[in-house]
matplotlib code that plots the C-alpha trace (Angstrom):
import matplotlib.pyplot as plt

x = [122.2, 118.5, 116.3, 114.2, 110.9, 109.3, 108.1, 104.9, 102.3, 98.3, 95.7, 93.3, 89.3, 90.0, 92.3, 95.0, 98.1, 99.3, 103.1, 104.2, 107.3, 110.9, 112.3, 114.5, 117.2, 118.0, 117.8, 120.2, 123.6, 122.6, 121.7, 125.3, 128.1, 129.2, 131.9, 132.7, 130.0, 130.2, 127.6, 128.1, 126.3, 125.8, 127.1, 125.5, 124.1, 120.9, 119.0, 117.3, 120.6, 122.8, 119.3, 118.8, 122.5, 123.4, 120.5, 121.1, 125.1, 124.3, 122.1, 125.0, 127.4, 125.5, 125.4, 128.9, 129.9, 132.9, 130.9, 132.4, 129.9, 131.2, 130.8, 132.2, 131.0, 131.1, 127.4, 126.4, 126.7, 123.0, 122.5, 125.5, 122.3, 121.9, 123.2, 126.5, 127.1, 130.5, 131.1, 130.5, 133.8, 134.4, 136.0, 138.7, 138.9, 137.6, 140.1, 140.1, 137.3, 133.9, 131.5, 128.2, 127.9, 124.4, 123.2, 120.0, 118.0, 120.6, 118.8, 121.9, 125.3, 127.0, 126.1, 128.8, 131.7, 132.8, 133.4, 130.3, 132.8, 135.7, 133.7, 132.2, 135.4, 136.3, 133.9, 131.5, 127.4, 126.0, 122.4, 120.6, 117.5, 115.8, 112.0, 112.7, 110.7, 113.5, 116.0, 118.5, 118.9, 122.7, 123.1, 123.2, 120.3, 118.0, 115.0, 112.8, 109.5, 108.3, 104.9, 107.1, 106.6, 110.3, 113.4, 113.6, 110.4, 111.9, 115.3, 112.7, 110.7, 114.2, 115.5, 112.5, 112.7, 116.3, 114.9, 117.0, 116.1, 115.2, 117.6, 117.0, 119.5, 118.2, 114.6, 116.0, 117.9, 115.2, 112.6, 114.6, 115.1, 111.1, 110.4, 112.9, 111.9, 108.2, 108.6, 107.6, 104.2, 103.1, 104.0, 100.9, 102.7, 102.2, 100.1, 98.8, 101.7, 104.0, 102.4, 101.7, 106.0, 106.5, 104.6, 106.3, 110.0, 108.3, 107.5, 111.3, 112.4, 112.5, 111.2, 109.5, 109.9, 113.4, 113.9, 112.0, 113.4, 116.8, 116.0, 114.3, 115.1, 118.7, 119.2, 122.1, 120.5, 122.8, 120.4, 117.4, 119.5, 120.6, 117.1, 115.9, 119.0, 117.9, 113.9, 114.3, 115.9, 112.3, 110.9, 107.4, 106.4, 103.7, 101.1, 102.4, 102.6, 106.7, 108.7, 112.4, 115.3, 119.0, 121.8, 125.4, 128.2, 129.2, 125.4, 124.6, 127.1, 126.8, 126.3, 123.0, 121.8, 122.4, 120.6, 117.3, 114.9, 115.3, 113.1, 110.0, 109.4, 108.8, 106.6, 104.8, 103.3, 99.5, 99.2, 102.6, 102.8, 106.7, 109.1, 112.9, 115.9, 119.2, 123.0, 125.9, 128.7, 132.1, 131.7, 128.5, 124.7, 122.7, 119.1, 116.5, 112.6, 109.4, 106.0, 102.2, 100.9, 100.6, 104.2, 106.6, 109.3, 111.5, 111.1, 112.2, 115.4, 115.9, 116.5, 120.0, 120.7, 119.1, 115.7, 113.8, 110.0, 107.3, 107.0, 110.6, 113.7, 117.2, 119.8, 123.5, 124.3, 127.5, 127.6, 126.9, 124.0, 122.6, 122.5, 121.2, 118.4, 117.6, 117.7, 115.9, 113.4, 112.3, 112.1, 109.7, 107.8, 107.4, 106.4, 104.0, 102.2, 102.0, 100.1, 98.0, 97.4, 96.8, 94.1, 92.5, 92.2, 91.0]
y = [59.8, 59.9, 57.3, 55.3, 55.2, 52.1, 50.6, 49.4, 46.5, 46.8, 44.9, 46.6, 46.1, 43.2, 41.2, 42.6, 43.6, 47.3, 47.6, 50.9, 52.0, 50.9, 54.1, 56.2, 56.4, 52.5, 52.8, 55.9, 53.8, 50.9, 52.8, 54.9, 53.7, 50.5, 50.5, 47.9, 46.2, 44.0, 41.9, 41.2, 38.3, 38.1, 35.2, 31.7, 32.6, 31.0, 30.7, 34.1, 35.9, 34.1, 33.3, 37.3, 38.5, 36.2, 37.2, 40.8, 40.1, 38.1, 41.2, 43.8, 41.8, 41.3, 45.3, 45.5, 45.4, 44.1, 42.0, 40.0, 37.7, 37.0, 36.8, 36.0, 32.7, 29.9, 28.8, 25.7, 22.3, 22.4, 25.1, 23.9, 23.8, 27.2, 28.9, 30.8, 29.7, 28.8, 32.7, 33.1, 33.5, 33.2, 36.9, 37.4, 41.0, 43.6, 44.1, 47.0, 50.1, 49.3, 52.1, 50.1, 47.5, 45.8, 43.8, 42.1, 40.1, 41.7, 43.2, 43.6, 45.1, 43.3, 40.0, 41.3, 40.3, 43.9, 43.6, 46.2, 48.5, 47.9, 48.3, 51.4, 52.9, 53.1, 55.8, 52.9, 53.8, 51.0, 49.7, 48.2, 45.7, 44.2, 43.2, 43.0, 45.4, 45.9, 46.4, 48.8, 51.2, 51.0, 51.9, 54.9, 53.8, 51.4, 50.0, 48.5, 46.9, 45.1, 44.2, 42.0, 38.3, 37.8, 40.2, 38.1, 40.0, 43.0, 41.8, 40.5, 44.4, 46.2, 43.9, 44.9, 48.4, 48.2, 46.7, 43.4, 40.3, 37.4, 34.6, 31.1, 31.2, 34.6, 32.8, 30.0, 31.8, 34.4, 31.4, 29.4, 32.9, 33.6, 29.7, 29.7, 33.1, 32.5, 28.8, 27.2, 29.6, 28.8, 32.2, 34.3, 36.9, 35.5, 37.5, 37.6, 39.8, 36.8, 34.2, 36.5, 37.2, 33.1, 32.8, 35.2, 33.6, 30.2, 31.3, 33.2, 29.7, 28.4, 25.1, 24.7, 21.0, 21.3, 23.6, 22.1, 18.4, 20.3, 21.5, 18.6, 15.4, 15.3, 13.7, 11.1, 7.8, 8.7, 11.8, 10.2, 8.6, 12.3, 13.6, 11.0, 12.0, 15.6, 15.0, 13.2, 15.9, 17.7, 18.9, 20.9, 22.9, 21.6, 23.8, 23.0, 26.4, 26.1, 23.5, 23.3, 21.8, 22.3, 20.6, 20.5, 20.3, 17.2, 15.4, 15.4, 16.8, 20.4, 20.2, 18.0, 21.2, 23.4, 21.5, 20.9, 23.4, 21.6, 24.3, 23.3, 20.3, 21.6, 24.3, 21.8, 20.3, 21.5, 23.8, 25.4, 29.1, 29.4, 26.9, 27.2, 25.8, 26.0, 24.7, 25.1, 27.2, 27.2, 29.9, 31.1, 29.7, 29.9, 30.5, 30.3, 31.3, 30.6, 31.9, 31.2, 35.0, 35.0, 36.4, 38.8, 36.5, 39.4, 41.2, 38.3, 37.5, 41.5, 41.4, 39.3, 41.4, 39.6, 40.2, 38.9, 38.7, 38.6, 34.6, 34.0, 35.6, 34.5, 35.6, 34.5, 34.8, 34.5, 31.3, 28.1, 26.2, 25.7, 28.7, 30.4, 28.1, 29.2, 32.6, 32.2, 30.0, 32.7, 35.3, 33.6, 32.4, 36.3, 36.8, 34.4, 35.3, 38.8, 38.2, 36.1, 38.4, 41.4, 38.8, 38.3, 41.9, 42.9]
z = [49.3, 50.7, 52.4, 49.9, 50.3, 51.3, 48.2, 48.9, 47.2, 47.2, 45.5, 43.6, 44.1, 41.2, 42.7, 40.7, 42.3, 41.8, 42.9, 43.7, 41.5, 42.4, 44.3, 42.0, 44.9, 44.3, 40.4, 40.3, 41.6, 39.3, 36.4, 35.9, 33.9, 34.5, 37.7, 40.3, 42.6, 45.1, 46.1, 50.0, 52.0, 55.8, 58.1, 57.4, 54.1, 53.1, 50.1, 51.0, 50.7, 47.9, 45.5, 45.5, 45.3, 43.1, 40.6, 40.9, 40.4, 37.2, 35.7, 36.6, 35.0, 31.7, 31.5, 31.8, 35.7, 37.4, 40.0, 42.8, 45.0, 48.5, 52.4, 55.9, 55.3, 52.2, 50.5, 51.8, 50.2, 50.3, 48.0, 45.5, 42.7, 42.2, 39.0, 39.7, 43.1, 42.2, 41.8, 45.6, 47.3, 51.0, 51.7, 54.5, 53.9, 51.1, 48.3, 46.6, 46.3, 44.9, 43.2, 44.7, 47.7, 47.6, 51.2, 50.8, 53.3, 55.7, 58.7, 60.9, 59.6, 62.5, 60.3, 57.6, 60.4, 59.7, 55.5, 55.3, 57.3, 55.2, 51.7, 53.4, 54.0, 50.0, 49.7, 48.0, 48.2, 50.0, 49.0, 52.0, 49.9, 52.7, 54.1, 57.6, 59.6, 62.1, 59.6, 60.7, 58.0, 57.6, 54.2, 51.9, 50.2, 52.5, 50.4, 53.0, 52.6, 55.1, 52.8, 51.1, 51.5, 50.4, 49.3, 46.3, 45.3, 45.6, 43.7, 40.7, 40.6, 40.4, 37.8, 36.0, 36.4, 35.2, 32.0, 32.5, 30.8, 33.5, 32.3, 33.5, 36.2, 37.7, 37.8, 39.2, 42.1, 42.5, 42.8, 45.2, 47.6, 47.3, 47.8, 51.1, 52.6, 52.4, 54.0, 50.9, 50.3, 53.8, 55.7, 56.5, 54.6, 51.1, 48.9, 45.2, 44.4, 45.6, 43.4, 40.8, 40.5, 41.2, 38.2, 36.3, 37.5, 36.1, 32.8, 32.5, 33.6, 37.0, 37.3, 40.4, 41.1, 40.2, 43.0, 45.6, 45.0, 45.1, 48.7, 50.3, 48.5, 48.3, 51.7, 52.6, 54.3, 57.3, 57.8, 58.4, 61.7, 62.5, 62.5, 64.7, 67.4, 66.7, 67.4, 70.4, 72.1, 71.5, 74.7, 75.3, 78.1, 80.5, 79.3, 75.3, 74.2, 73.9, 72.2, 72.0, 70.7, 72.1, 70.5, 71.5, 69.4, 67.6, 68.3, 64.8, 62.0, 61.2, 57.7, 58.5, 60.8, 57.9, 55.3, 57.6, 59.3, 62.7, 64.0, 62.2, 63.7, 67.4, 65.8, 63.8, 67.2, 67.3, 70.5, 70.7, 69.9, 70.3, 69.1, 69.7, 67.9, 69.8, 69.0, 70.4, 68.0, 69.6, 72.5, 71.3, 70.7, 67.2, 68.2, 65.8, 66.8, 65.3, 66.2, 65.0, 65.3, 69.4, 70.1, 67.9, 68.2, 66.8, 69.6, 71.7, 69.4, 69.8, 73.3, 72.9, 69.8, 67.0, 64.9, 62.2, 61.3, 64.1, 62.8, 62.4, 63.7, 65.2, 67.1, 68.1, 72.0, 73.7, 76.3, 77.2, 75.9, 78.9, 80.5, 76.6, 76.4, 80.1, 79.2, 75.7, 77.3, 79.9, 77.8, 75.7, 78.5, 79.3, 76.1, 76.3, 79.2, 78.1, 75.0, 77.0, 79.7, 76.6, 75.1, 78.4, 79.1, 75.2]

ax = plt.figure().add_subplot(projection="3d")
ax.plot(x, y, z, "-o")
ax.set_aspect("equal")
plt.show()
């Protein structure tokens, strides 16, 4: 199938959002007679991907499709409040043939740990829906919209284009996906379209107070001690521009790490321009990077095989925590120095 064109959004002179139609190449495979569909998630699934896959999976099931939702890792306990999350399965392999396989918010196909290639081998149409600018366009149909603040916006537009009534469950899943993908609507790429869609989802049944409480107000009492153990390990560079947190395995429980956006704590320091969170996972180190507009952290992540957004990116690097931390900090420092030199030259 041909590459789907970028579905861009803009604002009119009156401030009302003007949204381009969903590309026909995206609609065609989902408008055919109902078949078998796989909603395929990536490793360490977050609300960005779970919310969008569960909403689209419910929509297709309502249209008569046989839908399987799952990925290489289970849904985290933090997201047990998402409607229908019990349908999301841990997949060791792809069983049987599928007519359509949908991936959302997954720029790198390697994050499916081989499941995508198994599904592709059955002859399925691969539908890749994402807003990451560095998406590798691995689908038979690629709908990539870097202008969307969240992939949840795109899936909402898709459901609308398909004529699917948005149920309260779909609305909750999509609102959660948008909420987390935009950093609680705090990131600079949030637009009036983001708020228009969020408002429509509230009308359809999403409860913002419920979502916020479920995400941020269900801590165990012990988690405050674990938070303290983590925060005391934050380090800041001598010039105050770079802060990082490195956690060896076993310092705090993995369930706590999955439930907290720990990288946001070093990012919250006023002078910091780039924050890093690094954690040992077996023989690899998972790295989260956050910026404030001075450095495109997705380019730093790309040096190590990862990617993401200019202000939020990540990668997984083989090696020991100390060595990986040293290499990542050197790459970030180089990016900061280069950005500073460019600014002075301008």
